[in-house]
C-alpha positions as CSV (number, residue, x, y, z in Angstrom):
1,X,-2.3,50.0,-29.1
2,X,-1.6,53.4,-27.5
3,X,-3.5,56.6,-27.0
4,X,-2.2,60.0,-26.1
5,X,-3.5,60.8,-22.7
6,X,-3.8,64.4,-21.6
7,X,-3.2,63.3,-18.0
8,X,-0.6,65.5,-16.3
9,X,1.7,64.1,-13.7
10,X,4.2,66.0,-11.6
11,X,7.8,65.5,-10.8
12,X,7.2,64.3,-7.3
13,X,6.9,66.6,-4.3
14,X,7.2,65.1,-0.8
15,X,4.8,66.7,1.6
16,X,5.9,67.2,5.2
17,X,8.6,64.6,5.1
18,X,9.4,63.3,8.5
19,X,13.0,62.8,9.8
20,X,12.2,59.1,10.2
21,X,11.9,58.6,6.5
22,X,14.5,59.0,3.8
23,X,14.5,58.7,0.0
24,X,16.0,55.7,-1.7
25,X,16.2,52.0,-1.0
26,X,16.5,50.9,2.6
27,X,17.5,47.2,2.9
28,X,16.2,45.8,-0.3
29,X,17.7,46.6,-3.7
30,X,14.9,48.0,-5.8
31,X,12.6,49.0,-3.0
32,X,12.8,52.7,-3.7
33,X,11.4,52.5,-7.2
34,X,9.9,49.8,-9.4
35,X,12.5,47.8,-11.3
36,X,13.3,48.3,-15.0
37,X,12.5,48.1,-17.8
38,X,10.3,51.2,-17.5
39,X,7.3,51.9,-19.7
40,X,7.7,54.5,-22.4
41,X,4.9,56.4,-20.7
42,X,7.0,56.9,-17.6
43,X,9.2,59.4,-19.4
44,X,12.0,60.7,-17.2
45,X,10.3,59.1,-14.2
46,X,9.8,60.7,-10.8
47,X,11.8,60.8,-7.6
48,X,11.4,57.7,-5.4
49,X,9.0,57.8,-2.6
50,X,10.6,58.1,0.9
51,X,11.2,54.7,2.6
52,X,10.4,54.7,6.3
53,X,13.3,53.9,8.5
54,X,11.2,51.2,10.2
55,X,9.1,49.1,7.8
56,X,5.4,49.7,8.1
57,X,3.8,46.7,9.9
58,X,6.9,45.6,11.8
59,X,10.7,45.2,11.4
60,X,10.5,41.7,9.9
61,X,8.6,43.0,7.0
62,X,11.7,44.8,5.8
63,X,13.0,41.5,4.4
64,X,14.1,41.2,0.8
65,X,13.4,37.4,0.7
66,X,10.9,34.9,1.9
67,X,9.5,34.5,5.4
68,X,6.7,32.3,6.5
69,X,5.2,32.3,10.0
70,X,6.3,29.1,11.8
71,X,9.1,28.5,9.3
72,X,7.3,26.6,6.5
73,X,8.7,26.8,3.0
74,X,7.1,28.9,0.2
75,X,5.6,26.7,-2.4
76,X,8.1,26.2,-5.3
77,X,5.6,27.2,-8.0
78,X,5.3,30.8,-6.6
79,X,7.6,32.8,-8.9
80,X,6.3,36.4,-8.4
81,X,8.7,39.1,-7.4
82,X,6.8,39.9,-4.2
83,X,3.8,38.7,-2.3
84,X,1.9,39.0,1.0
85,X,-0.5,36.6,2.7
86,X,-2.3,37.9,5.8
87,X,-5.3,37.3,8.0
88,X,-8.1,39.5,6.6
89,X,-9.7,40.1,10.0
90,X,-6.8,40.5,12.4
91,X,-4.3,41.8,9.9
92,X,-1.7,39.3,11.0
93,X,0.9,38.8,8.2
94,X,1.6,35.1,7.6
95,X,3.9,34.9,4.6
96,X,5.9,37.4,2.6
97,X,8.4,37.9,-0.2
98,X,9.9,41.4,-0.3
99,X,6.6,42.8,0.9
100,X,7.6,46.5,0.7
101,X,9.5,46.4,-2.6
102,X,8.0,48.9,-5.0
103,X,6.4,47.7,-8.2
104,X,3.9,49.1,-10.7
105,X,0.3,48.3,-9.7
106,X,-1.5,48.2,-13.1
107,X,-5.2,47.8,-12.6
108,X,-5.0,46.7,-9.0
109,X,-4.8,50.4,-8.2
110,X,-8.6,50.4,-9.1
111,X,-9.1,49.1,-5.5
112,X,-7.8,52.5,-4.3
113,X,-10.0,54.3,-6.9
114,X,-13.0,52.4,-5.5
115,X,-12.1,53.3,-1.9
116,X,-12.1,57.0,-2.8
117,X,-15.4,56.8,-4.8
118,X,-17.1,54.8,-2.0
119,X,-16.1,57.4,0.5
120,X,-16.7,60.6,-1.4
121,X,-19.6,59.8,-3.8
122,X,-23.3,58.9,-3.3
123,X,-23.7,55.4,-4.9
124,X,-26.9,56.7,-6.6
125,X,-25.3,59.8,-8.1
126,X,-25.8,59.7,-11.9
127,X,-22.8,60.3,-14.2
128,X,-23.3,60.9,-17.9
129,X,-21.3,59.0,-20.4
130,X,-19.2,61.0,-22.9
131,X,-17.7,60.5,-26.4
132,X,-14.3,60.4,-24.7
133,X,-15.3,57.2,-22.9
134,X,-15.3,55.5,-26.3
135,X,-11.7,56.4,-26.9
136,X,-10.3,55.1,-23.6
137,X,-7.5,52.7,-24.3
138,X,-7.4,49.2,-22.8
139,X,-10.1,47.2,-21.1
140,X,-13.6,48.8,-21.2
141,X,-16.9,48.0,-19.5
142,X,-18.9,49.6,-22.3
143,X,-20.2,53.1,-21.5
144,X,-20.7,55.9,-23.9
145,X,-22.4,59.2,-24.9
146,X,-26.1,59.2,-24.1
147,X,-25.7,56.7,-21.3
148,X,-26.5,57.6,-17.7
149,X,-24.8,55.5,-15.0
150,X,-25.0,55.5,-11.2
151,X,-21.8,55.4,-9.3
152,X,-22.9,51.9,-8.2
153,X,-22.9,50.8,-11.9
154,X,-19.6,52.4,-12.6
155,X,-18.0,50.6,-9.7
156,X,-19.4,47.3,-11.1
157,X,-17.9,48.1,-14.5
158,X,-14.6,49.0,-13.0
159,X,-14.3,46.0,-10.6
160,X,-16.0,43.2,-12.6
161,X,-14.5,44.0,-16.0
162,X,-11.6,46.3,-15.1
163,X,-13.2,49.1,-17.2
164,X,-10.8,51.9,-17.8
165,X,-13.8,53.8,-19.1
166,X,-15.7,53.5,-15.9
167,X,-12.6,54.4,-13.9
168,X,-12.4,57.6,-16.0
169,X,-16.1,58.3,-15.4
170,X,-15.7,57.9,-11.6
171,X,-12.7,60.3,-11.8
172,X,-15.0,62.9,-13.6
173,X,-17.5,62.6,-10.7
174,X,-14.6,63.2,-8.3
175,X,-13.6,66.4,-10.0
176,X,-11.4,65.1,-12.8
177,X,-8.3,62.9,-13.1
178,X,-6.0,65.3,-11.1
179,X,-8.5,65.6,-8.2
180,X,-9.1,61.9,-8.2
181,X,-5.5,60.9,-8.2
182,X,-4.7,63.5,-5.5
183,X,-7.5,62.0,-3.3
184,X,-6.1,58.5,-4.0
185,X,-2.6,59.6,-2.9
186,X,-3.9,61.2,0.3
187,X,-6.0,58.1,1.1
188,X,-3.1,55.7,0.6
189,X,-0.9,57.8,2.8
190,X,-3.5,58.1,5.6
191,X,-4.1,54.3,5.5
192,X,-0.3,53.6,5.9
193,X,0.2,52.5,2.3
194,X,3.4,54.4,2.0
195,X,4.8,52.5,-0.9
196,X,1.9,53.6,-3.1
197,X,1.9,56.5,-5.6
198,X,-1.1,56.5,-8.0
199,X,-0.7,58.4,-11.3
200,X,-4.0,57.5,-13.1
201,X,-7.4,56.3,-11.8
202,X,-7.2,53.2,-14.0
203,X,-3.7,52.0,-13.5
204,X,-2.3,53.0,-16.8
205,X,1.5,53.4,-16.6
206,X,2.9,56.9,-15.9
207,X,5.8,58.6,-14.2
208,X,6.3,57.4,-10.6
209,X,3.5,54.8,-10.4
210,X,4.2,52.5,-7.5
211,X,2.8,50.2,-4.9
212,X,3.8,47.1,-3.0
213,X,2.4,43.7,-2.1
214,X,2.0,44.9,1.4
215,X,0.1,48.0,0.4
216,X,-2.2,46.1,-2.0
217,X,-3.1,43.7,0.8
218,X,-3.7,46.6,3.2
219,X,-5.9,48.5,0.8
220,X,-8.0,45.4,-0.2
221,X,-8.5,44.6,3.4
222,X,-9.7,48.1,4.0
223,X,-12.0,48.0,1.0
224,X,-13.7,44.8,2.0
225,X,-14.9,46.5,5.1
226,X,-17.3,48.5,2.9
227,X,-20.4,46.4,2.2
228,X,-20.9,47.7,-1.3
229,X,-17.3,46.9,-2.3
230,X,-17.5,43.5,-0.7
231,X,-20.7,42.7,-2.6
232,X,-19.5,44.1,-5.9
233,X,-16.1,42.4,-6.0
234,X,-17.8,39.0,-5.7
235,X,-20.6,39.6,-8.1
236,X,-20.6,37.1,-11.0
237,X,-22.5,39.2,-13.5
238,X,-24.8,42.2,-13.6
239,X,-27.3,43.7,-16.1
240,X,-25.5,46.8,-17.6
241,X,-27.3,49.6,-19.5
242,X,-26.6,50.5,-23.1
243,X,-26.3,54.0,-24.6
244,X,-27.6,55.8,-27.6
245,X,-28.5,53.0,-30.1
246,X,-26.5,50.4,-28.2
247,X,-28.6,47.9,-26.2
248,X,-28.0,46.9,-22.7
249,X,-26.0,43.7,-22.0
250,X,-24.9,41.3,-19.3
251,X,-21.5,42.4,-17.8
252,X,-19.6,39.4,-16.4
253,X,-16.9,39.2,-13.8
254,X,-13.6,38.4,-15.6
255,X,-11.9,37.0,-12.5
256,X,-10.8,33.4,-12.9
257,X,-9.9,33.4,-9.2
258,X,-13.6,34.1,-8.2
259,X,-14.8,31.1,-10.1
260,X,-11.8,28.9,-9.7
261,X,-10.8,29.0,-6.0
262,X,-13.2,27.5,-3.4
263,X,-14.2,30.2,-0.9
264,X,-13.0,33.1,-3.0
265,X,-14.4,36.5,-1.8
266,X,-13.3,38.3,-5.0
267,X,-10.1,39.8,-6.4
268,X,-8.6,42.3,-8.8
269,X,-6.1,41.6,-11.5
270,X,-3.8,43.9,-13.3
271,X,-1.4,43.9,-16.2
272,X,0.7,46.2,-18.3
273,X,3.9,45.4,-20.2
274,X,6.0,47.2,-17.5
275,X,4.1,46.0,-14.4
276,X,3.6,42.5,-15.7
277,X,0.9,40.6,-13.8
278,X,-0.5,41.8,-10.5
279,X,-3.3,40.5,-8.3
280,X,-5.0,41.1,-4.9
281,X,-7.8,39.1,-3.5
282,X,-9.3,37.2,-0.5
283,X,-10.8,33.9,0.4
284,X,-12.5,32.2,3.3
285,X,-12.2,28.6,4.6
286,X,-13.7,27.1,7.8
287,X,-14.5,30.6,9.1
288,X,-11.0,31.9,8.5
289,X,-10.4,34.7,6.0
290,X,-7.1,35.5,4.2
291,X,-6.0,38.3,1.9
292,X,-3.3,37.7,-0.7
293,X,-1.4,40.1,-2.9
294,X,1.1,39.3,-5.7
295,X,3.1,41.7,-7.9
296,X,5.3,41.4,-10.9
297,X,4.4,37.8,-11.9
298,X,4.1,35.8,-15.1
299,X,1.5,33.4,-16.4
300,X,4.2,30.9,-17.4
301,X,5.3,28.3,-16.3
302,X,2.7,28.5,-13.6
303,X,-0.5,30.6,-14.1
304,X,-1.1,33.5,-11.6
305,X,-4.3,31.8,-10.4
306,X,-2.3,28.7,-9.5
307,X,0.4,30.8,-7.7
308,X,-2.4,32.6,-5.8
309,X,-4.0,29.3,-4.8
310,X,-0.7,27.9,-3.6
311,X,-0.2,30.9,-1.4
312,X,-3.7,30.8,0.1
313,X,-3.4,27.1,0.7
314,X,-0.1,27.8,2.5
315,X,-1.8,30.4,4.7
316,X,-4.8,28.3,5.5
317,X,-2.5,25.4,6.5
318,X,-0.8,27.5,9.2
319,X,-2.2,27.2,12.7
320,X,-4.6,30.0,13.6
321,X,-2.4,30.9,16.6
322,X,0.9,31.0,14.8
323,X,3.1,34.0,15.7
324,X,2.7,36.6,12.9
325,X,5.6,38.2,11.0
326,X,4.0,41.6,11.4
327,X,0.7,43.3,10.9
328,X,-1.4,45.1,8.2
329,X,-1.9,48.5,9.8
330,X,-5.2,50.3,10.0
331,X,-3.6,53.8,9.6
332,X,-0.2,55.3,8.9
333,X,2.2,55.0,11.9
334,X,2.6,58.2,13.9
335,X,6.2,58.5,13.0
336,X,5.6,58.1,9.2
337,X,4.1,61.5,8.4
338,X,5.5,61.7,4.9
339,X,2.8,61.6,2.2
340,X,3.3,60.0,-1.2
341,X,3.9,62.6,-3.8
342,X,0.7,63.6,-5.6
343,X,0.9,63.8,-9.4
344,X,-1.5,66.5,-10.5
345,X,-2.2,68.9,-13.3
346,X,-3.5,72.5,-13.1
347,X,-5.7,73.2,-10.0
348,X,-8.5,70.7,-10.2
349,X,-12.1,71.5,-10.6
350,X,-14.1,71.2,-7.3
351,X,-15.6,67.7,-6.8
352,X,-19.3,67.4,-6.5
353,X,-20.6,68.5,-3.1
354,X,-21.6,65.0,-2.0
355,X,-21.2,64.2,1.7
356,X,-19.2,61.1,2.7
357,X,-21.3,58.0,2.6
358,X,-22.1,56.5,6.0
359,X,-20.3,53.3,6.8
360,X,-17.2,54.1,4.8
361,X,-14.0,52.3,6.0
362,X,-12.1,54.0,8.9
363,X,-8.6,55.4,8.7
364,X,-9.1,57.5,5.5
365,X,-8.7,61.0,6.9
366,X,-7.2,63.4,4.4
367,X,-3.7,64.5,5.3
368,X,-2.5,68.1,5.2
369,X,-0.8,69.2,2.0
370,X,1.7,72.0,2.3
371,X,3.4,71.9,-1.2
372,X,2.6,70.5,-4.6
373,X,4.7,71.0,-7.7
374,X,2.5,71.2,-10.9
375,X,4.2,70.0,-14.1
376,X,2.0,69.0,-17.1
377,X,3.2,66.1,-19.1
378,X,1.7,64.5,-22.2
379,X,1.7,60.7,-21.7
380,X,1.3,57.6,-23.8
381,X,-0.6,55.1,-21.8
382,X,-0.4,51.4,-21.9
383,X,-3.2,48.9,-21.5
384,X,-3.9,47.4,-18.1
385,X,-6.2,44.4,-17.7
C-alpha cells in the first residue's frame, strides 16, 4: 500500500563544505549513496553526501570488508551488507563490515527523531491527535482525533511499536515535518554522523535518505545516555490511551531482540523494500555493554535476530583490553565541518517555545546553516516497520 505524502524534500545543498571532504565514493564502491534498486519514492534522487577524506572514527574504519579486533573471523551466518559492533561505554569499535557505506535507514532513523524530541520538547507537553494520523501509511501505534498524548507517550508509541503516526505527531510538536527533519540533519552532523541524511521523521523512503552502520551505532549510543530513552526502549508494554470512541489498550514492544537475547537493553528495527532490514540495539553481559548496528540484511536464510546475536556474542568473546579498530566519536571531528544536506519544504513554522530538557545527551549543538535550496516534491512513501 502507498499513500501520497505532502512531504517536500530538496535537491541536496551542502552547507559550509570543508576542503577535507569531497563528494562521491572514497575507498568503498557504493559508499557515496545507498545501492540500487532505489524506491519509487526517491524520484530523481539527490546528490551524494560528502565523504570525509579521513573516515570518522579512525582510518581503519574506511574498510570495505570485514575487520575484527584481534583478528577473529566474522561468524559465517552474518550476511548483512554492513555492520558495526562497539563498546557502548568507551566507544571502542570491535568489529565492522563496510562501516561507513551508505544505506537507507528505514525506521532506525526514529532513534534520531527521538534524540531531537528528547532534547527540544518537554516530555509532559500534550500533543493533540488529528484525523491525518489515521491515514499514516505503514506501522501505527494507534493515535487519532480527540486523543491527547504527552511527548512521553508518543515516544513510547514510536519506539515500542515503530508508530509512524506517533513520529508524525512528534514532528508536529517540533514545528512540522520540514522543521523536524532539518533539526535531525543538524543533530546528526553535530554528533559526527556524517553518513546520515534524514528525509522523513518516520524513516519512509525519500530522495537522498541515507545512514551507515557506524552512524546508527553512534546515534544509539548517544540516545542511551538519556534516561528516558533508555527506559523507553527496554519497556515491554505500556498502557496507551484511546481516542474518541476507541478505548485504551496495551501497547507492546514489538522487538524480538528485547525478549530473545539475554541482557538486551533494547533495539530498533527497520524495513522498507528499498532499505531491506535494518537494526540497531545494545546488550549487557557481565558488566560489559555493547552496541550493534546492521544494515541491508535479509531474514533468510538466517533471521536478523540470529545475525545480531552472533555479532554480539563475537564482541562479548573478545578480551576487554583488545586494541580497538577505531572509535565511535562523541562529536563531529574538527576538520569535518560539512553538514549533511537538509531536505526541507517552505520555511517551517516555528517550533513550540519549549526549553531544552535538562540531562539531554551532549554533543548535539546546532551547526550554522548558510544555504538551503528549497524544492517541493510530492512523494509516494513506502512502509517501514
